[in-house]
Every structure is written in structure tokens, then in C-alpha cells.
C-alpha positions, 0 to 999 in steps of 0.5 A: 169451607175455604173461602177463595180469592182471586187477586193481583200478584205481589212480589211477595207471592213468590214462594207461595207460587213456586210451591204450586208450580212444584205441586203441579210439576209432574205433568199436572200432578204432584211434582214434589217427590221428584224435585226434593234436591231443588224444590224451586227449580221449576218455579224459576222459569215458569213463575218468577220471570212473570212475577218480575216482568208481567205483574199486570197479567199475573193473578193469584188464587188464595184461600184460608190455607194460602196460595193455591193457584196462578194465572200468568201471562206475557203480552208480547212473547218475544219481548218477554223472552228477550228480557228473560235472556238478558235479565233472568237467565244469566243468574240461573246459569251462574248458580246452577251449572249445566249438568254433564254425562248421561242425561238418563242419569240426571235427576229431574232438577238436573234436567230443569237446570239444563233448560236454564242453559238451553232455553226453548223460546218456541212461539207457534206460528202464525205469531202475529195472531198469537203474540201473547202467552199464558200459564196457569196451575192450580192445586187439587183443592182449587180444581173443579170450582171454575177458578181456572176458566175465571183466571184465564178469562181475566188475564185474557181480557187484560191482554185484549185490553192492551191490544193483543190479537190472541194468545198461546200456551203450551201443554204437555202431551201427557197432560190430557185433562189440561188439553181438554180444559183449554179446548173447552175455552176455545183453544185450538192446536197450532203446533205439536212437538216431541213425543211422550214425556217430552212432547208438547202441544202449543194451543192458540185462541184469538182474543179479538171478537 
């Protein structure tokens, strides 16, 4: 029986957390078969900047086998995205060219590389009520044990302590189980964009009692 532990993230956690991002990168399911040409493609957006810029709001879940989950947050989303734009994205764009040609012929990794060059900084309104944002992923072996709820609550407690009035997160339209999980935690839909595999629901929760 594995022993699970929640702890603060460290810079050395990057590779393990990127792996979790990969293994949950297919709308919550295993994305490894789709990113064999660049396994770190998703992690460079959805994990790396948080470990670098928001360590205070970055938690790691690990067991005897290693890192099996994370919960990440940003206190002020527009400030976070501004720093991402200035300090993080230029390196990605320099290393990975913007794919050309018919997007229907791109690999999943190439699609993500296009996101490096054309980022989405959506912040749902009313922004003043939900300025923080969250991101969480758990491997299968860590799911159904209450760790996701515990980790998100811990990150939200830290955001609340720093004065945040509320937080939002985005979830794929395809990831119905995650939508139900967030609703049980008290998140409500704020904005819906796109459709099908490109669709996303932004959900928010007030943090002040």
C-alpha cells in the first residue's frame, strides 16, 4: 500500500510534474500516445510557469512510486500572464517554430506548439471577483482518495490568506467527470467558449466567506 504525501513544490519537481501533465493530457486521460514526438509539450504551458513564478501556490502529491499529482495556482492572473508573456513564452517560441500548413494534419504536439505562439489569456468576468486561477491533475492511482479536494482547498486557503476574493479554472467540455468534481467543490460556470474538443468551460468560486 503506497503512502501518499502532499508537500510544497520544488524546482526539482519539474520532470515528475510534467509527466503527470502528459499522463492526464488527453482530456483527463492518458495523453502519452499522442505526444510521443514531444512529451513535455503540455507541461511547458500548464506546469512549468507555475513552479517558476508561483511556488507559494504550487503543491505536489507523491507516493512511493514518485510524483502522482499537483495543484497549482496563480494569485493574480493578469500579472501571471504578463510575466509569462515577458519571461517564459519567448523561449518557447524560439525553440519551437509555429507550425504551418493545414492544422488538420498537425500532430497534437504541433497544436500545442501553436499555442506557444498564439496564447490564450482568457480571464472570465467578473474578473475582480475571480482574479486567481487554479490547475490540478492527478494520476489514476491517486484519484478517488480525496487528494484532489484536499489539495485544491489548501491552495485556495493560501490564495484567501493573501487576499484573493475568488478563483477560476478552465475545464474541457470533453472532461465531464472533472466538471462534476469542481461543481461539488462549489465552482459555478462563468463562461463557455468553443465546442467539442476545442470547447472549454470556465468555472469560478468565491473565496471570501
